[in-house]
Structures are given as structure tokens and as C-alpha cells.
LOVOTOR-217307 format. One record per residue (C-alpha): x, y, z; residue number from 1; residue in three letters. Coordinates in Angstrom, 1 decimal, decimal comma. Each point is the difference from the previous one (the first is absolute). Example, Ala and Ser with C-alpha at 12.3 -4.5 7.8 and 13.67 -1.06 7.14 Angstrom:
<nodes>
<node x="12,3" y="-4,5" z="7,8" nr="1" rest="ALA"/>
<node x="1,4" y="3,4" z="-0,7" nr="2" rest="SER"/>
</nodes>
This chain:
<nodes>
<node x="84,0" y="89,6" z="169,5" nr="1" rest="MET"/>
<node x="2,9" y="-1,0" z="-2,5" nr="2" rest="ALA"/>
<node x="3,9" y="-0,5" z="1,2" nr="3" rest="VAL"/>
<node x="2,0" y="0,8" z="-2,7" nr="4" rest="SER"/>
<node x="2,4" y="2,6" z="0,7" nr="5" rest="ALA"/>
<node x="-0,5" y="0,4" z="-4,4" nr="6" rest="GLY"/>
<node x="1,7" y="-3,3" z="-0,9" nr="7" rest="ARG"/>
<node x="-1,2" y="-2,9" z="-1,9" nr="8" rest="LYS"/>
<node x="-1,3" y="-1,5" z="2,5" nr="9" rest="PRO"/>
<node x="1,9" y="-3,7" z="1,0" nr="10" rest="VAL"/>
<node x="-2,7" y="-1,8" z="2,2" nr="11" rest="MET"/>
<node x="-3,6" y="-0,2" z="0,8" nr="12" rest="THR"/>
<node x="-1,9" y="0,3" z="3,2" nr="13" rest="ILE"/>
<node x="-3,3" y="-1,1" z="0,4" nr="14" rest="TYR"/>
<node x="-1,5" y="1,9" z="3,4" nr="15" rest="SER"/>
<node x="-3,0" y="0,1" z="2,1" nr="16" rest="ASP"/>
<node x="-1,1" y="3,9" z="-0,2" nr="17" rest="ARG"/>
<node x="-0,4" y="-0,3" z="4,3" nr="18" rest="ASN"/>
<node x="2,5" y="-2,3" z="1,9" nr="19" rest="CYS"/>
<node x="3,0" y="0,3" z="2,2" nr="20" rest="PRO"/>
<node x="1,4" y="-3,8" z="-2,0" nr="21" rest="TYR"/>
<node x="-1,0" y="2,0" z="-2,6" nr="22" rest="SER"/>
<node x="1,6" y="3,2" z="0,5" nr="23" rest="HIS"/>
<node x="3,4" y="-1,1" z="1,4" nr="24" rest="ARG"/>
<node x="0,5" y="-1,4" z="-2,5" nr="25" rest="ALA"/>
<node x="-0,2" y="2,9" z="-2,3" nr="26" rest="ARG"/>
<node x="1,7" y="2,6" z="3,1" nr="27" rest="MET"/>
<node x="3,4" y="-2,0" z="-1,6" nr="28" rest="VAL"/>
<node x="-0,4" y="0,8" z="-3,0" nr="29" rest="LEU"/>
<node x="0,3" y="3,6" z="0,6" nr="30" rest="THR"/>
<node x="2,2" y="-0,1" z="2,4" nr="31" rest="GLU"/>
<node x="2,3" y="-1,0" z="-2,0" nr="32" rest="LYS"/>
<node x="-1,4" y="1,5" z="-3,3" nr="33" rest="ASN"/>
<node x="-0,9" y="-3,4" z="-2,3" nr="34" rest="ILE"/>
<node x="-1,5" y="0,3" z="-3,0" nr="35" rest="SER"/>
<node x="-3,3" y="-1,9" z="-0,3" nr="36" rest="ALA"/>
<node x="-3,2" y="-0,3" z="-1,1" nr="37" rest="GLU"/>
<node x="-2,6" y="0,1" z="2,9" nr="38" rest="VAL"/>
<node x="-2,8" y="-1,9" z="-1,0" nr="39" rest="ILE"/>
<node x="-3,3" y="0,5" z="2,4" nr="40" rest="ILE"/>
<node x="-1,9" y="-2,4" z="0,9" nr="41" rest="LEU"/>
<node x="-3,7" y="-0,5" z="2,1" nr="42" rest="ASP"/>
<node x="1,5" y="-3,3" z="2,4" nr="43" rest="ASP"/>
<node x="-4,0" y="-1,0" z="-0,3" nr="44" rest="HIS"/>
<node x="0,1" y="0,4" z="-4,0" nr="45" rest="HIS"/>
<node x="3,4" y="-1,8" z="-0,7" nr="46" rest="LEU"/>
<node x="0,3" y="-0,7" z="-4,7" nr="47" rest="PRO"/>
<node x="0,3" y="-3,4" z="-0,5" nr="48" rest="GLU"/>
<node x="3,3" y="0,2" z="-1,7" nr="49" rest="ASP"/>
<node x="1,9" y="0,8" z="3,4" nr="50" rest="LEU"/>
<node x="-0,6" y="-3,5" z="1,0" nr="51" rest="LEU"/>
<node x="2,2" y="-1,3" z="-2,7" nr="52" rest="ASP"/>
<node x="2,4" y="2,2" z="1,6" nr="53" rest="LEU"/>
<node x="-0,8" y="-0,5" z="3,7" nr="54" rest="ASN"/>
<node x="-1,6" y="-3,3" z="1,0" nr="55" rest="PRO"/>
<node x="-1,4" y="1,6" z="3,3" nr="56" rest="TYR"/>
<node x="-1,5" y="3,1" z="-2,7" nr="57" rest="ASN"/>
<node x="1,3" y="1,6" z="3,0" nr="58" rest="SER"/>
<node x="1,4" y="4,4" z="0,3" nr="59" rest="LEU"/>
<node x="2,6" y="0,7" z="0,2" nr="60" rest="PRO"/>
<node x="1,6" y="-1,5" z="-3,0" nr="61" rest="THR"/>
<node x="3,5" y="0,7" z="-2,2" nr="62" rest="LEU"/>
<node x="0,8" y="-0,4" z="-2,9" nr="63" rest="VAL"/>
<node x="3,7" y="0,0" z="-1,1" nr="64" rest="ASP"/>
<node x="0,3" y="-1,1" z="-3,6" nr="65" rest="ARG"/>
<node x="0,2" y="-3,8" z="0,8" nr="66" rest="ASP"/>
<node x="-0,7" y="-0,4" z="3,2" nr="67" rest="LEU"/>
<node x="-2,4" y="0,7" z="2,2" nr="68" rest="VAL"/>
<node x="-1,4" y="0,4" z="3,7" nr="69" rest="LEU"/>
<node x="-2,7" y="0,6" z="1,9" nr="70" rest="TYR"/>
<node x="1,1" y="0,3" z="4,0" nr="71" rest="HIS"/>
<node x="0,1" y="3,7" z="1,4" nr="72" rest="SER"/>
<node x="3,2" y="-0,9" z="2,1" nr="73" rest="ARG"/>
<node x="1,5" y="-1,9" z="-2,5" nr="74" rest="ILE"/>
<node x="-0,5" y="2,7" z="-2,6" nr="75" rest="ILE"/>
<node x="1,1" y="2,9" z="1,3" nr="76" rest="MET"/>
<node x="3,2" y="-2,0" z="1,5" nr="77" rest="GLU"/>
<node x="1,1" y="-0,8" z="-4,1" nr="78" rest="TYR"/>
<node x="-0,7" y="3,2" z="-0,2" nr="79" rest="LEU"/>
<node x="2,4" y="1,4" z="2,2" nr="80" rest="ASN"/>
<node x="2,5" y="-3,0" z="-0,7" nr="81" rest="GLU"/>
<node x="-0,3" y="0,8" z="-4,4" nr="82" rest="ARG"/>
<node x="0,6" y="3,9" z="1,2" nr="83" rest="PHE"/>
<node x="2,0" y="0,3" z="2,0" nr="84" rest="PRO"/>
<node x="0,1" y="3,4" z="0,7" nr="85" rest="HIS"/>
<node x="-1,0" y="1,7" z="1,8" nr="86" rest="PRO"/>
<node x="-0,4" y="-2,5" z="2,2" nr="87" rest="PRO"/>
<node x="-2,5" y="-1,4" z="2,5" nr="88" rest="LEU"/>
<node x="1,3" y="-2,7" z="1,6" nr="89" rest="MET"/>
<node x="3,0" y="0,3" z="2,6" nr="90" rest="PRO"/>
<node x="2,8" y="-1,5" z="-1,7" nr="91" rest="VAL"/>
<node x="1,1" y="-2,1" z="2,8" nr="92" rest="ASP"/>
<node x="-0,7" y="-3,4" z="0,7" nr="93" rest="PRO"/>
<node x="-0,9" y="0,9" z="3,6" nr="94" rest="VAL"/>
<node x="-1,8" y="3,4" z="-0,6" nr="95" rest="SER"/>
<node x="-1,7" y="-2,1" z="-2,8" nr="96" rest="HIS"/>
<node x="-1,5" y="-2,5" z="1,8" nr="97" rest="ALA"/>
<node x="-1,4" y="2,2" z="2,6" nr="98" rest="ARG"/>
<node x="-1,9" y="1,8" z="-2,1" nr="99" rest="SER"/>
<node x="-1,3" y="-3,0" z="-2,0" nr="100" rest="ARG"/>
<node x="-1,4" y="-1,0" z="3,4" nr="101" rest="LEU"/>
<node x="-1,0" y="3,9" z="0,5" nr="102" rest="PHE"/>
<node x="-2,1" y="-1,0" z="-3,8" nr="103" rest="LEU"/>
<node x="-1,3" y="-3,0" z="1,3" nr="104" rest="TYR"/>
<node x="-0,9" y="1,0" z="3,6" nr="105" rest="ARG"/>
<node x="-2,5" y="3,3" z="-1,4" nr="106" rest="ILE"/>
<node x="-1,4" y="-2,0" z="-2,7" nr="107" rest="GLU"/>
<node x="-1,1" y="-3,3" z="2,4" nr="108" rest="ARG"/>
<node x="-0,7" y="2,5" z="2,7" nr="109" rest="ASP"/>
<node x="-2,2" y="2,7" z="-1,3" nr="110" rest="TRP"/>
<node x="0,0" y="-1,1" z="-4,1" nr="111" rest="TYR"/>
<node x="-2,0" y="-2,6" z="0,6" nr="112" rest="SER"/>
<node x="-2,3" y="2,2" z="2,2" nr="113" rest="LEU"/>
<node x="-1,9" y="1,3" z="-3,6" nr="114" rest="LEU"/>
<node x="-2,2" y="-2,2" z="-1,1" nr="115" rest="ASP"/>
<node x="-1,9" y="0,3" z="3,8" nr="116" rest="ASP"/>
<node x="0,1" y="3,9" z="0,0" nr="117" rest="LEU"/>
<node x="-0,9" y="0,0" z="-3,4" nr="118" rest="THR"/>
<node x="-2,7" y="-2,5" z="0,7" nr="119" rest="GLY"/>
<node x="-3,8" y="0,6" z="0,0" nr="120" rest="GLU"/>
<node x="0,4" y="-2,1" z="3,8" nr="121" rest="ASP"/>
<node x="-0,2" y="3,4" z="2,6" nr="122" rest="ASN"/>
<node x="1,4" y="-2,4" z="3,0" nr="123" rest="SER"/>
<node x="2,7" y="-1,3" z="-2,1" nr="124" rest="LEU"/>
<node x="0,9" y="3,3" z="-1,3" nr="125" rest="ALA"/>
<node x="0,3" y="1,9" z="3,3" nr="126" rest="GLY"/>
<node x="1,9" y="-3,1" z="1,8" nr="127" rest="THR"/>
<node x="2,5" y="1,0" z="-3,3" nr="128" rest="ALA"/>
<node x="-0,3" y="3,6" z="0,8" nr="129" rest="ARG"/>
<node x="1,4" y="-0,4" z="2,9" nr="130" rest="ASN"/>
<node x="2,4" y="-2,4" z="0,0" nr="131" rest="ILE"/>
<node x="1,5" y="2,7" z="-2,7" nr="132" rest="LEU"/>
<node x="-0,1" y="2,6" z="1,5" nr="133" rest="ARG"/>
<node x="1,5" y="-1,7" z="3,0" nr="134" rest="ASP"/>
<node x="2,7" y="-1,0" z="-1,8" nr="135" rest="GLY"/>
<node x="0,8" y="2,9" z="-1,5" nr="136" rest="LEU"/>
<node x="0,0" y="2,1" z="3,4" nr="137" rest="MET"/>
<node x="2,5" y="-3,3" z="1,6" nr="138" rest="SER"/>
<node x="2,7" y="1,4" z="-3,4" nr="139" rest="VAL"/>
<node x="-0,8" y="4,0" z="0,5" nr="140" rest="ALA"/>
<node x="3,1" y="0,7" z="2,4" nr="141" rest="PRO"/>
<node x="2,5" y="-1,7" z="-2,0" nr="142" rest="ILE"/>
<node x="-0,1" y="3,2" z="-2,9" nr="143" rest="PHE"/>
<node x="1,6" y="1,8" z="2,1" nr="144" rest="GLU"/>
<node x="3,0" y="-1,8" z="0,1" nr="145" rest="GLN"/>
<node x="0,3" y="-0,5" z="-4,3" nr="146" rest="LYS"/>
<node x="-1,7" y="1,7" z="-2,4" nr="147" rest="PRO"/>
<node x="-1,1" y="-2,6" z="-1,6" nr="148" rest="TYR"/>
<node x="-1,1" y="-4,1" z="1,5" nr="149" rest="PHE"/>
<node x="2,4" y="-0,9" z="2,0" nr="150" rest="MET"/>
<node x="2,9" y="0,9" z="-2,8" nr="151" rest="SER"/>
<node x="1,4" y="3,7" z="-1,5" nr="152" rest="ASN"/>
<node x="-0,5" y="-1,3" z="-2,8" nr="153" rest="GLU"/>
<node x="-3,2" y="0,5" z="-2,1" nr="154" rest="PHE"/>
<node x="-1,2" y="-3,9" z="-1,0" nr="155" rest="SER"/>
<node x="-1,9" y="-2,2" z="-1,0" nr="156" rest="LEU"/>
<node x="-1,6" y="-0,8" z="4,0" nr="157" rest="VAL"/>
<node x="-1,5" y="3,8" z="0,0" nr="158" rest="ASP"/>
<node x="-1,6" y="-0,3" z="-4,4" nr="159" rest="CYS"/>
<node x="-1,7" y="-2,8" z="2,0" nr="160" rest="THR"/>
<node x="-1,6" y="2,4" z="3,5" nr="161" rest="LEU"/>
<node x="-0,2" y="2,7" z="-1,8" nr="162" rest="ALA"/>
<node x="-2,3" y="-1,3" z="-2,3" nr="163" rest="THR"/>
<node x="-2,0" y="-1,4" z="2,2" nr="164" rest="LEU"/>
<node x="-0,2" y="3,1" z="2,7" nr="165" rest="LEU"/>
<node x="-1,4" y="2,2" z="-3,0" nr="166" rest="TRP"/>
<node x="-3,3" y="-1,7" z="0,1" nr="167" rest="ARG"/>
<node x="0,4" y="0,3" z="3,2" nr="168" rest="LEU"/>
<node x="-3,2" y="2,1" z="-0,4" nr="169" rest="PRO"/>
<node x="-1,8" y="-2,6" z="-2,2" nr="170" rest="MET"/>
<node x="0,3" y="-2,5" z="3,3" nr="171" rest="TYR"/>
<node x="-1,9" y="2,2" z="1,5" nr="172" rest="GLN"/>
<node x="3,3" y="0,6" z="3,0" nr="173" rest="ILE"/>
<node x="1,3" y="3,1" z="1,1" nr="174" rest="GLU"/>
<node x="3,3" y="-0,2" z="2,3" nr="175" rest="LEU"/>
<node x="0,3" y="2,3" z="3,1" nr="176" rest="PRO"/>
<node x="2,5" y="2,5" z="0,3" nr="177" rest="SER"/>
<node x="1,9" y="-2,3" z="2,1" nr="178" rest="GLN"/>
<node x="1,2" y="-1,7" z="-3,5" nr="179" rest="ALA"/>
<node x="1,1" y="4,0" z="-0,9" nr="180" rest="GLY"/>
<node x="3,9" y="-1,7" z="-1,3" nr="181" rest="PRO"/>
<node x="-1,9" y="-3,1" z="-1,9" nr="182" rest="LEU"/>
<node x="-2,6" y="3,3" z="-1,7" nr="183" rest="LEU"/>
<node x="3,7" y="1,6" z="-0,6" nr="184" rest="LYS"/>
<node x="1,4" y="-2,8" z="-1,5" nr="185" rest="TYR"/>
<node x="-3,6" y="-0,3" z="-2,2" nr="186" rest="ALA"/>
<node x="-0,1" y="3,6" z="-0,9" nr="187" rest="GLU"/>
<node x="3,7" y="0,1" z="-1,3" nr="188" rest="ARG"/>
<node x="-0,7" y="-3,5" z="-2,4" nr="189" rest="ILE"/>
<node x="-3,2" y="1,7" z="-1,3" nr="190" rest="PHE"/>
<node x="2,3" y="3,0" z="-1,4" nr="191" rest="GLY"/>
<node x="2,6" y="-1,6" z="-1,5" nr="192" rest="ARG"/>
<node x="-0,5" y="0,4" z="-4,3" nr="193" rest="GLU"/>
<node x="0,1" y="-3,5" z="-0,5" nr="194" rest="ALA"/>
<node x="-3,1" y="-1,0" z="2,6" nr="195" rest="PHE"/>
<node x="-2,1" y="2,6" z="-1,9" nr="196" rest="GLN"/>
<node x="1,0" y="-1,0" z="-3,2" nr="197" rest="ALA"/>
<node x="-1,2" y="-3,7" z="1,2" nr="198" rest="SER"/>
<node x="-3,5" y="0,8" z="0,7" nr="199" rest="LEU"/>
<node x="-3,2" y="-0,7" z="-2,6" nr="200" rest="THR"/>
<node x="-3,2" y="1,9" z="0,2" nr="201" rest="ASP"/>
<node x="-1,6" y="-2,0" z="2,9" nr="202" rest="GLU"/>
<node x="3,1" y="0,0" z="2,0" nr="203" rest="GLU"/>
<node x="0,1" y="4,0" z="-0,1" nr="204" rest="ARG"/>
<node x="-3,8" y="0,1" z="1,0" nr="205" rest="ALA"/>
<node x="1,2" y="-2,0" z="3,4" nr="206" rest="ILE"/>
<node x="1,7" y="3,5" z="1,5" nr="207" rest="ARG"/>
<node x="-1,7" y="3,0" z="-1,9" nr="208" rest="CYS"/>
</nodes>
């Protein structure tokens, strides 16, 4: 996968080949059509020189000239501010704060389950699966009111939720028909050109 749009990349992002944290950062790149070199790495075999850039030796890691960032939400917010068009967060302070709160809640309530969902402990995975399924079912009705997550405009919140929804088959989660509004929302997001461009080969294979 590459994001360049025919221009010389102004930055580099080191990304895992299949994790929602890296994916949501790459999705911001494609939504904003940012010229960047995307280097796909295996999270279990990271190069030693990454440690020179990032003391946590983690992915994703963004390098923009002399700036190095290594937390996916910080990377997303930086890209949104550095490349303001199209905006992926509300401009007014109240709506902006609410969107940041939504991001926090998705990370705290659902992203926190990822280690258990992908771990080897079947009991923990089953519990995490139920928590995530129930949580998604509880928010499904809100998508009858607005086209995006509590908003009329696509935002970083949608980048964060969509990359999680894409992986539901990998987590062995199937939502029932009662989650119709959420499922329709997911298909709209998955159909976006930028979303498709953000996928690695491994991520694309999840829904082949």
C-alpha cells in the first residue's frame, strides 16, 4: 500500500499490516489525500532503527521532517491540523470537545478489548466478544438520526469506528439484523474510495 498521489512524499508512516490503530491513522492520510510513504511492518519483528525514532518501538509511528509522533490518536489529530482540508473534526469548541470525548469512549470501551479479542485465551476472547457486540448493538439506533457518528460530517470518530467494524469477521462477531442502521453505516464507510485506499492486502483479505 502507498499513499502518494503522484507527489514526492513529505512524511513517512511506519504501520502495522493489520491493526485498527495503524489503520485509522492511514485512513486519515487517504481521506485527506496526503502524500506519504507508508512502510508496512510486522509488529512482532520491528527493525532496530525504529527504536531510534520511537522509544516505545510501537506502531504506528509518523515521521514528518524533524517531528516524530507515535500514538495513533495524536497522529490523527496532528494530520487533521497540519492539513486542514477537508476538516475531520468540528471547528467550534463544544462540538470539537464532544467528538474528542467520543474518541476517548470508543478507545476506552472497545479498543481496550483488542488484546483479549486477538489473544490465545478463549475465555477472555469470548467475554470481550460479548462486550463489543453488546456495545455496538447499544449504539446502533443512533445511526438512524445522522449519517455519521453523532454528526452530519465524516470525522476522526468515524475513522476510529470504521476500522474496528471492518474487523468484526476476524473477531468472530456477527451483528444481528436489529443492528441494521449500524450495518448500513458500515457499508457506506467501507464504500468510500479513501477507505478502500487505506486497506493493506491483509486487511482487504478479512472480507474477501
